[in-house]
C-alpha positions in Angstrom: 23.0 35.0 -41.4 23.5 31.2 -41.4 23.9 31.3 -37.7 20.7 33.3 -37.3 18.7 30.8 -39.5 20.2 27.9 -37.4 19.1 29.6 -34.2 15.6 30.2 -35.4 15.3 26.6 -36.6 16.6 25.4 -33.3 14.1 27.4 -31.3 11.2 26.3 -33.5 12.3 22.7 -33.1 12.6 23.1 -29.4 9.1 24.6 -29.2 7.7 21.7 -31.4 9.4 19.2 -29.1 8.0 20.8 -26.0 4.5 20.9 -27.5 4.7 17.2 -28.5 5.8 16.3 -24.9 2.9 18.4 -23.6 0.3 16.8 -25.7 1.6 13.2 -25.2 1.4 13.7 -21.4 -2.1 15.1 -21.7 -3.4 12.4 -24.1 -1.6 9.3 -22.8 -1.5 10.7 -19.2 0.9 8.0 -17.9 0.2 8.8 -14.2 -3.6 9.5 -14.5 -3.1 13.1 -13.2 -5.1 14.9 -15.8 -7.9 12.3 -15.9 -8.3 12.5 -19.6 -9.3 8.8 -19.6 -8.5 8.4 -23.3 -6.5 5.3 -22.3 -7.1 3.0 -19.4 -4.6 3.2 -16.6 -2.3 0.4 -15.5 -0.9 2.5 -12.7 -1.6 6.0 -11.6 -0.7 8.4 -8.8 -3.3 7.3 -6.2 -1.9 9.7 -3.7 -2.9 12.6 -5.8 -6.2 11.3 -7.2 -7.6 10.0 -3.9 -6.6 13.2 -2.1 -8.3 15.3 -4.8 -11.4 13.1 -4.6 -11.7 13.3 -0.8 -11.1 17.0 -0.6 -14.4 17.3 -2.4 -16.2 14.2 -1.0 -15.0 13.5 2.5 -18.4 14.2 3.9 -19.5 10.8 2.5 -17.1 9.0 4.8 -16.3 8.9 8.5 -13.8 6.1 8.6 -10.7 5.1 6.6 -8.7 2.0 5.6 -5.0 3.0 5.6 -2.2 1.0 4.0 -0.1 0.0 1.1 -1.5 -1.7 -2.0 -1.7 -4.9 0.0 -4.8 -3.8 1.8 -6.3 -2.5 -1.5 -8.8 -5.3 -2.0 -10.4 -4.9 1.5 -14.0 -3.9 0.9 -15.2 -1.0 3.1 -18.6 -2.8 3.3 -16.9 -5.6 5.2 -15.8 -3.3 8.0 -19.1 -1.5 8.1 -20.8 -4.8 8.9 -18.7 -5.0 12.1 -18.6 -1.3 13.1 -22.1 0.3 13.3 -22.7 3.7 11.7 -19.3 3.6 10.0 -18.7 4.7 6.4 -15.3 3.5 5.2 -13.1 4.6 2.3 -10.1 2.5 1.3 -7.2 4.9 1.1 -4.8 2.3 -0.1 -1.8 3.8 -2.0 1.1 2.0 -3.7 4.3 1.5 -1.6 2.9 3.4 1.4 4.7 3.2 4.7 4.3 4.6 8.2 5.5 8.1 7.3 2.8 8.2 4.6 0.2 7.0 7.0 1.1 9.8 9.5 1.1 12.5 6.8 -2.2 11.3 5.5 -4.0 11.2 8.8 -2.6 14.7 9.8 -3.7 16.0 6.4 -7.2 14.6 7.0 -7.4 16.2 10.4 -6.1 19.6 9.1 -8.8 19.5 6.4 -11.6 18.9 8.9 -12.4 15.3 7.9 -14.7 13.4 10.2 -12.7 10.4 11.4 -14.2 7.9 13.7 -12.2 4.8 12.8 -8.9 4.0 11.1 -8.2 0.4 10.1 -4.5 0.4 9.4 -2.4 -2.4 7.9 1.3 -2.3 8.6 3.7 -4.2 6.4 6.8 -5.7 7.9 9.0 -4.0 5.3 7.8 -0.7 6.9 10.6 -1.3 9.5 13.0 -0.2 6.7 11.0 2.3 4.6 10.5 6.0 5.3 8.7 8.2 2.9 9.0 8.4 -0.8 11.4 9.6 -3.5 10.0 13.1 -4.4 11.3 12.7 -7.9 9.2 9.6 -8.5 6.1 11.0 -10.1 4.1 7.9 -9.5 4.1 8.5 -5.7 4.2 12.2 -5.4 1.7 13.6 -2.8 -1.1 15.9 -3.6 0.1 19.6 -3.2 -2.3 20.0 -0.2 -0.3 17.3 1.6 3.2 18.1 0.4 2.9 21.9 0.5 4.2 22.1 -3.1 2.6 24.7 -5.3 0.0 23.4 -7.6 1.7 25.1 -10.6 5.0 23.4 -9.9 3.2 20.1 -9.3 1.4 20.1 -12.6 4.3 21.4 -14.6 6.4 18.3 -13.6 3.7 16.0 -15.1 3.2 18.2 -18.2 6.8 18.3 -19.2 8.4 15.1 -17.9 9.1 12.5 -20.5 9.3 9.0 -19.1 9.4 6.8 -22.2 9.1 3.6 -20.3 5.9 4.7 -18.5 4.4 5.9 -21.7 5.3 2.7 -23.5 3.9 0.6 -20.6 0.6 2.4 -20.7 0.2 1.9 -24.4 1.1 -1.8 -24.0 -1.3 -2.2 -21.1 -4.2 -0.8 -23.3 -3.3 -3.4 -26.0 -3.3 -6.2 -23.5 -4.7 -5.1 -20.1 -5.0 -7.3 -17.0 -8.1 -7.8 -14.9 -7.5 -5.2 -12.2 -10.5 -2.8 -11.6 -10.0 0.4 -9.6 -12.9 2.0 -7.8 -11.3 5.3 -6.9 -14.4 7.4 -6.5 -16.6 5.2 -4.4 -14.9 2.6 -2.2 -11.3 3.4 -3.0 -10.5 -0.3 -3.5 -9.1 -2.4 -6.3 -10.4 -5.8 -7.4 -9.0 -8.7 -9.4 -12.1 -11.0 -9.8 -10.9 -12.7 -13.0 -7.6 -13.6 -11.3 -9.3 -15.0 -8.3 -11.6 -17.0 -10.5 -8.5 -18.4 -12.2 -6.9 -19.3 -8.9 -10.1 -21.2 -7.8 -10.4 -23.0 -11.1 -6.8 -23.8 -11.7 -5.1 -23.9 -8.3 -2.1 -26.1 -9.2 -1.4 -24.1 -12.4 -1.4 -20.9 -10.5 1.1 -22.2 -8.0 3.3 -23.7 -10.7 3.3 -20.7 -13.0 3.6 -17.9 -10.5 7.4 -17.2 -10.5 7.5 -15.3 -7.2 6.3 -18.4 -5.3 9.5 -20.2 -6.3 12.0 -17.6 -5.2 14.6 -18.2 -2.5 15.7 -15.7 0.0 18.1 -15.3 2.9 17.1 -13.1 5.9 18.8 -9.9 4.9 16.0 -7.3 5.2 15.8 -5.5 8.5 16.1 -2.3 10.5 18.2 0.6 9.1 19.1 4.2 10.2 15.6 5.4 9.5 14.1 3.1 12.1 13.8 5.6 15.0 11.9 8.1 12.8 9.6 5.3 11.6 8.7 4.4 15.2 8.4 8.1 16.1 5.9 8.5 13.3 3.9 5.5 14.5 3.8 7.1 18.0 2.6 10.4 16.4 -0.2 8.5 14.7 -1.3 7.0 18.0 -1.2 10.3 19.7 -3.3 12.0 17.0 -5.9 9.2 17.3 -6.0 9.7 21.1 -6.2 13.5 20.8 -9.1 13.3 18.3 -10.9 10.3 19.7 -10.3 8.1 16.7 -10.7 4.3 17.1 -7.3 3.0 15.7 -7.1 -0.7 14.7 -3.7 -1.8 13.6 -2.7 -5.2 12.2 0.4 -6.7 10.6 0.1 -8.0 7.1 -0.1 -11.7 6.5 2.9 -11.9 4.3 3.3 -14.9 2.0 5.9 -17.3 3.4 8.3 -16.6 0.5 8.1 -12.9 1.2 8.5 -13.5 4.9 11.7 -15.4 4.3 13.4 -12.0 3.5 13.2 -10.6 7.1 15.8 -10.8 9.8 14.2 -12.6 12.8 15.5 -10.3 15.5 14.5 -7.2 13.6 10.9 -8.6 13.2 10.8 -9.2 16.9 12.0 -5.7 17.7 9.6 -4.1 15.3 6.6 -5.9 16.7 7.8 -5.2 20.3 8.2 -1.5 19.6 4.9 -1.1 17.9 2.9 -3.1 20.5 4.5 -1.1 23.4 2.9 2.0 21.8 -0.4 0.6 20.7 -2.2 -2.8 20.5 -1.7 -4.6 17.2 -2.9 -7.8 15.6 -0.2 -10.1 14.2 -1.0 -12.1 11.1 2.4 -12.7 9.7 5.0 -15.5 10.2 4.1 -19.0 9.1 0.5 -20.0 9.6 -2.7 -21.2 8.0 -2.9 -18.2 5.7 0.7 -17.5 4.8 1.9 -20.9 3.9 -0.9 -21.5 1.4 0.0 -19.9 -1.9 -3.6 -20.1 -3.1 -4.3 -17.2 -0.7 -2.1 -14.9 -2.9 -2.1 -13.5 -6.4 1.7 -13.5 -6.1 4.0 -13.4 -3.1 3.3 -9.8 -2.3 -0.5 -9.4 -2.4 -3.1 -11.6 -0.8 -6.5 -12.3 -2.4 -9.7 -10.7 -1.2 -10.8 -13.8 0.8 -8.0 -13.1 3.2 -9.3 -9.7 4.1 -12.5 -11.3 5.3 -10.6 -13.7 7.5 -8.5 -10.8 9.0 -11.6 -8.8 9.8 -13.5 -11.7 11.3 -10.6 -12.5 13.6 -10.1 -8.9 14.7 -13.8 -8.1 15.3 -15.0 -11.5 16.7 -11.8 -12.4 18.7 -11.6 -15.7 16.8 -8.4 -17.1 15.3 -7.1 -19.7 12.9 -6.0 -23.1 13.9 -2.5 -21.7 14.4 -2.8 -19.4 17.5 -0.3 -16.9 15.9 -2.6 -16.4 12.9 -4.3 -13.3 14.3 -3.0 -12.8 17.8 -3.5 -9.6 19.7 -0.2 -8.2 20.9 0.1 -5.4 23.4 2.6 -4.1 26.1 1.1 -6.5 28.6 1.5 -9.7 26.7 4.2 -9.0 24.1 7.1 -10.8 25.9 5.2 -14.1 25.8 3.8 -13.6 22.3 7.1 -12.5 20.8 8.8 -15.6 22.1 6.2 -17.6 20.2 6.7 -15.5 17.1 10.4 -16.1 17.2 10.0 -19.8 17.8 7.5 -20.0 14.9 10.1 -18.4 12.5 13.0 -20.5 13.7 10.9 -23.7 13.5 10.1 -22.9 9.9 13.7 -22.2 9.1 14.7 -25.5 10.6 12.1 -27.4 8.6 13.0 -25.7 5.3 16.7 -25.4 5.8 16.5 -21.6 5.8 19.1 -19.4 7.4 
């Protein structure tokens, strides 16, 4: 009898716990999946929300910005100024890499999206990254992309209990930052207040931003996923040729501190392999943009002004004072350009005492 009462209490307690988890996930909605909007989101699963939005609204657009969060503050209107009759959506998603780009473009084609132009930013750390951890609920793909059942997808968000993410969302709502997301129009994010602060207090920004003062050795480079990464890039190029899509590719202007992480020879190989497949614009290394910390919120994300410089260089064939700041690299000129890129990095290392 005692055992039976204990079992009943245990079952009731378990049911209550499950219901609490269920309602916490619905109300707090740490990944933004259920769009309850009771609390503002600090972070959310862009892969799901943007895919869901475009499945219903892709007729509004005929061109796409593809990239990680670093291209997120590129305004579609900027590109529409240079490409007549284009209607861009910024499909920036956190931590995206070349495998993500390929799956996204293939998904768009499979779902009959009109695609005339793709403006694709490639980060140098994409030489090392391939896909996502499927257990990370922040970066799970929409079921229409992953092939996962909708029921299984939603159940994972309903009954997961990530205390850290729940806590972070509550803290964010008590003290939120200035980031504004425009998921259902341009797809971009904005940090106007932060940019105003940088303009008003430039030296304070440089002094107080911890990431600008980090020191790195060149340890980040190619790994055993590299061949699949390059194969996915080739597949992207082939898709664009097959469907007559204008593909514009450029390498992120990484802040000089972030750039200090990369192995020189691996950077050269990555740029060589990409440019042998498709023309790219190179903005990284050490140049007018990247050595100026005032062009960055922190060492991983550039401010919106930089996106205007990038677009102007690409679409008007102009360049910065440094001839490697926005140089076109293709299979016909990459031997000469790659020698300059390597010399640029080695000269920086010599001047800074980097290894």
